[in-house]
ZAMIFI-268488 format. One line per 3 residues: number of its first residue (from 1); for each residue z, x, y of N, C-alpha, C. Coordinates in steps of 0.001 Angstrom, whole numbers, m for minus. Each point is the difference from the previous one (the first is absolute). Layout:
! residues N
NUM) Z/X/Y/Z/X/Y/Z/X/Y  ...
! end
This chain:
! residues 90
1) m16/854/m1199/m3/m843/1208/46/885/1181  m1000/m153/993/m3/815/1187/1159/m275/939  435/1022/698/1108/m101/966/m625/m560/1272
4) 467/m1154/485/m682/m707/1039/423/399/1434  1246/m75/325/402/222/1361/445/1389/260  16/394/1255/518/1335/380/1439/205/m437
7) 837/m1040/181/1400/123/m361/124/176/m1521  m723/m713/m770/46/163/m1432/m394/1415/m432  m1012/497/666/m460/1402/m279/1153/973/283
10) 679/m194/1185/1045/896/400/1150/m79/m977  291/m1220/m453/1115/m151/m956/m361/632/m1365  m1301/109/m263/m422/582/m1284/m136/1538/114
13) 396/573/1123/13/1443/178/m1209/562/795  m795/m843/512/m1094/483/825/545/412/1381  m648/969/591/364/439/1345/m1320/136/821
16) 155/155/1312/m1194/186/831/m485/1459/m26  m1254/120/m420/m611/1368/m65/m1057/42/1106  99/1080/793/m975/221/1062/m666/1357/m265
19) m1345/m16/m2/m730/1214/m244/m979/277/1152  26/1281/428/m992/429/995/m1054/793/m771  m1194/m485/24/m1131/529/m774/m910/759/964
22) m217/1279/m216/m954/756/754/m1245/161/m897  m1182/m271/598/m1260/74/m770/m1043/589/904  m1008/519/m616/m1147/583/651/m970/m1112/362
25) m424/m3/1254/m969/m1030/436/m1330/218/m690  m584/m1047/m545/m1266/167/m747/m1158/657/759  m105/m386/1258/m1118/534/810/321/1386/628
28) 1292/331/59/434/1329/568/1092/512/m915  m394/630/m1101/1034/405/m995/986/1079/480  m285/637/1107/965/994/514/1050/m699/856
31) m137/m1246/283/980/m757/787/913/m892/m928  1261/m74/361/912/m867/m809/343/m1240/814  134/m1084/m747/394/m1261/548/1286/m408/m648
34) 878/m776/666/1230/m425/m576/m17/m1559/m258  620/m387/m1111/136/m1398/m363/1434/m224/m510  644/m1093/528/1355/m277/m439/m47/m1244/m889
37) 655/115/m1113/17/m1044/m1057/1488/m322/m300  314/m1337/m172/1349/m428/m290/m54/m1102/m1092  953/91/m917/126/m1053/m1016/1346/124/m640
40) 472/m1078/m697/1160/61/m782/m308/652/m1312  782/1043/m380/m269/798/m1152/1305/409/m672  m77/544/m1209/1153/437/m739/m46/1454/m174
43) 1075/741/482/109/1449/m114/591/285/m1345  m248/1088/m645/m883/1060/415/m1443/m59/m598  m299/m1102/m627/m1336/m143/m599/m1074/m348/986
46) 330/m801/1003/m950/m448/1057/m1317/m569/m530  90/m1017/m856/m1255/m494/m553/m970/m627/1025  568/m668/1004/m843/m597/1012/m768/1061/865
49) 716/1066/361/m639/1091/752/m1051/697/m788  332/302/m1264/m1018/637/m855/m1222/m884/m245  253/m1327/m138/m1103/m928/m130/m909/11/1208
52) 611/78/1207/m806/45/1239/m727/1314/90  608/1167/m290/m607/1248/48/m1179/107/m993  170/m553/m1196/m1076/m36/m966/m1175/m806/524
55) 286/m1166/618/m1038/m804/641/m733/801/1061  749/690/869/m540/838/1053/m995/1010/m567  471/704/m968/m882/1062/m591/m1261/m535/m696
58) 173/m1154/m621/m1064/m657/m720/m1057/m724/922  454/m620/1030/m813/m915/816/m376/492/1459  814/858/549/m243/328/1398/m639/1369/131
61) m697/265/1121/m763/1210/151/811/1197/543  1094/m273/727/762/1103/605/888/676/m1014  m307/1273/m410/884/685/m954/1396/214/512
64) 942/m146/m850/1455/186/412/232/1440/218  781/230/1054/474/1392/330/1490/119/m425  842/m922/401/1429/44/m312/608/m1385/149
67) 1178/m155/m623/734/m1278/95/1486/373/215  585/m487/1005/1454/106/292/567/m1375/m100  1130/m128/m719/564/m1361/m148/1458/3/150
70) 577/m1123/285/1473/m214/25/294/m1313/m649  1200/m112/m573/343/m1227/m722/1389/m393/316  336/m1243/230/1348/m411/354/244/m1358/m675
73) 1032/m51/m805/472/m1271/m551/631/m785/1125  m357/m1171/164/507/m789/1123/1283/m725/m364  154/m336/m1231/1256/m632/m489/470/901/m1136
76) 1189/489/230/630/822/m1054/1292/m674/m538  565/586/m989/1219/m599/m536/1149/m180/929  123/938/982/1069/m47/1003/m291/m1088/1040
79) m1163/m576/84/m399/m958/984/m10/m1429/m524  76/m140/m1238/m81/m1348/m640/1340/m340/m625  562/m1118/442/1290/m352/m537/m3/m1510/m409
82) 624/m317/m1122/99/m1395/m435/982/m723/915  m307/m1217/297/885/m834/804/1125/m559/m814  1219/205/416/1181/m426/m810/744/m1147/712
85) m342/m295/1185/667/m1021/740/m875/m507/1178  472/m1007/643/m754/m572/1117/998/m505/1018  m317/295/1283/834/m446/1072/m878/m954/848
88) 489/m1275/154/m805/m978/698/777/m385/1251  m654/136/1135/552/m385/1323/m665/m1297/431  835/m926/397/m392/m1366/504/m622/m766/m1097
! end
């Protein structure tokens, strides 16, 4: 069953991955262009990022030069707490 919402992905261990991709411009191979990509992904395997990079190498003309990435889990164990009580005002 696919994970539908962003919150469900985060609860399943996904975090936000941001990659800066430098690639050679097809018409001017000596020049580099930058592209920023973001998606929810799972560290350390990064299946979404590798799927995108495979697509890039297979379908796009600009050869990759380098990829820098960062990954941050947005919801961690210390940030998620079960509710044990409720306080109602009025």
